[in-house]
C-alpha atoms as an extended CHARMM CRD file, in Angstrom:
* protein
*
        60  EXT
         1         1  MET       CA            -24.7930000000      -22.5750000000      -14.8490000000  PROA      1               0.0000000000
         2         2  ALA       CA            -21.2540000000      -23.8790000000      -14.4150000000  PROA      2               0.0000000000
         3         3  TYR       CA            -18.5540000000      -22.1470000000      -12.4350000000  PROA      3               0.0000000000
         4         4  ARG       CA            -14.9020000000      -22.6300000000      -13.2930000000  PROA      4               0.0000000000
         5         5  ARG       CA            -12.3820000000      -22.9280000000      -10.5110000000  PROA      5               0.0000000000
         6         6  GLY       CA             -9.3090000000      -23.1370000000      -12.6710000000  PROA      6               0.0000000000
         7         7  PRO       CA             -6.1270000000      -21.1550000000      -12.0690000000  PROA      7               0.0000000000
         8         8  LYS       CA             -6.6170000000      -17.4070000000      -12.2760000000  PROA      8               0.0000000000
         9         9  GLU       CA             -4.2820000000      -15.0830000000      -14.1180000000  PROA      9               0.0000000000
        10        10  PRO       CA             -1.5170000000      -13.7610000000      -11.8500000000  PROA      10              0.0000000000
        11        11  ILE       CA             -1.9450000000      -10.1330000000      -10.8150000000  PROA      11              0.0000000000
        12        12  PRO       CA              1.0220000000       -8.0420000000      -12.0020000000  PROA      12              0.0000000000
        13        13  GLU       CA              3.0840000000       -6.5250000000       -9.1790000000  PROA      13              0.0000000000
        14        14  LYS       CA              5.8280000000       -3.9010000000       -9.0490000000  PROA      14              0.0000000000
        15        15  GLU       CA              7.9420000000       -2.0510000000       -6.5080000000  PROA      15              0.0000000000
        16        16  THR       CA              5.9140000000        0.8910000000       -5.2360000000  PROA      16              0.0000000000
        17        17  ILE       CA              6.8430000000        3.7770000000       -2.9380000000  PROA      17              0.0000000000
        18        18  VAL       CA              4.5400000000        3.9110000000        0.0890000000  PROA      18              0.0000000000
        19        19  TRP       CA              4.2260000000        5.9130000000        3.3000000000  PROA      19              0.0000000000
        20        20  SER       CA              4.3640000000        3.6170000000        6.3250000000  PROA      20              0.0000000000
        21        21  CYS       CA              3.4810000000        4.5660000000        9.9040000000  PROA      21              0.0000000000
        22        22  THR       CA              6.4740000000        4.7610000000       12.2630000000  PROA      22              0.0000000000
        23        23  ASN       CA              4.3790000000        3.6020000000       15.2480000000  PROA      23              0.0000000000
        24        24  GLU       CA              5.1640000000       -0.1200000000       15.6810000000  PROA      24              0.0000000000
        25        25  GLU       CA              1.6630000000       -0.7620000000       17.0520000000  PROA      25              0.0000000000
        26        26  CYS       CA              0.0030000000        0.7090000000       13.9420000000  PROA      26              0.0000000000
        27        27  SER       CA             -0.0340000000       -1.0950000000       10.5880000000  PROA      27              0.0000000000
        28        28  CYS       CA             -1.2880000000        1.8250000000        8.4920000000  PROA      28              0.0000000000
        29        29  TRP       CA              0.3430000000        2.5810000000        5.1290000000  PROA      29              0.0000000000
        30        30  MET       CA             -0.6340000000        4.3170000000        1.8740000000  PROA      30              0.0000000000
        31        31  ARG       CA              0.7080000000        4.5530000000       -1.6340000000  PROA      31              0.0000000000
        32        32  ASP       CA              2.7870000000        7.6660000000       -2.3070000000  PROA      32              0.0000000000
        33        33  ALA       CA              0.5670000000        8.3690000000       -5.3320000000  PROA      33              0.0000000000
        34        34  PHE       CA             -2.3490000000        8.9970000000       -2.9370000000  PROA      34              0.0000000000
        35        35  SER       CA             -0.4580000000       11.5160000000       -0.8140000000  PROA      35              0.0000000000
        36        36  ASN       CA              0.3000000000       15.0810000000       -1.8190000000  PROA      36              0.0000000000
        37        37  GLU       CA              2.3400000000       15.9760000000        1.2540000000  PROA      37              0.0000000000
        38        38  GLU       CA              6.1110000000       16.1450000000        1.7360000000  PROA      38              0.0000000000
        39        39  LYS       CA              5.6830000000       14.8020000000        5.2570000000  PROA      39              0.0000000000
        40        40  THR       CA              2.6610000000       12.6500000000        6.0180000000  PROA      40              0.0000000000
        41        41  ILE       CA              0.8650000000       12.0670000000        9.3140000000  PROA      41              0.0000000000
        42        42  CYS       CA             -0.8450000000        8.7200000000        9.9340000000  PROA      42              0.0000000000
        43        43  PRO       CA             -4.6370000000        9.0950000000        9.5710000000  PROA      43              0.0000000000
        44        44  ILE       CA             -5.1640000000        6.3400000000       12.1710000000  PROA      44              0.0000000000
        45        45  CYS       CA             -2.8160000000        7.1480000000       15.0870000000  PROA      45              0.0000000000
        46        46  LYS       CA             -1.4280000000       10.5900000000       14.0690000000  PROA      46              0.0000000000
        47        47  SER       CA              2.2260000000        9.4220000000       14.2060000000  PROA      47              0.0000000000
        48        48  GLU       CA              4.7380000000       10.4230000000       11.5420000000  PROA      48              0.0000000000
        49        49  MET       CA              5.0040000000        8.2880000000        8.4390000000  PROA      49              0.0000000000
        50        50  GLU       CA              8.1360000000        7.4740000000        6.4400000000  PROA      50              0.0000000000
        51        51  LYS       CA              8.6960000000        6.3960000000        2.8600000000  PROA      51              0.0000000000
        52        52  GLU       CA              9.5540000000        2.7940000000        2.0360000000  PROA      52              0.0000000000
        53        53  VAL       CA              9.2860000000        0.4650000000       -0.9530000000  PROA      53              0.0000000000
        54        54  ARG       CA              6.8700000000       -2.4910000000       -1.1340000000  PROA      54              0.0000000000
        55        55  VAL       CA              5.9840000000       -4.9030000000       -3.9040000000  PROA      55              0.0000000000
        56        56  LEU       CA              2.2710000000       -4.3180000000       -4.5520000000  PROA      56              0.0000000000
        57        57  PRO       CA             -0.3220000000       -5.1650000000       -7.2020000000  PROA      57              0.0000000000
        58        58  VAL       CA             -0.3800000000       -2.6680000000      -10.0490000000  PROA      58              0.0000000000
        59        59  ILE       CA             -3.4320000000       -0.3690000000      -10.0560000000  PROA      59              0.0000000000
        60        60  SER       CA             -4.5880000000        1.7970000000      -12.9140000000  PROA      60              0.0000000000
């Protein structure tokens, strides 16, 4: 069986709204599509989260 290690197709990316933790020591974030709250609390450190835009891979 042969394995190919050629170039893979690039993964499409787009600007996505995310919730990002305001605690500088915490790196938690989540896509806005996975939150149903107006104001979100970090599930890791319980700090407030704020909206920002990141370029992320497209998910279906």
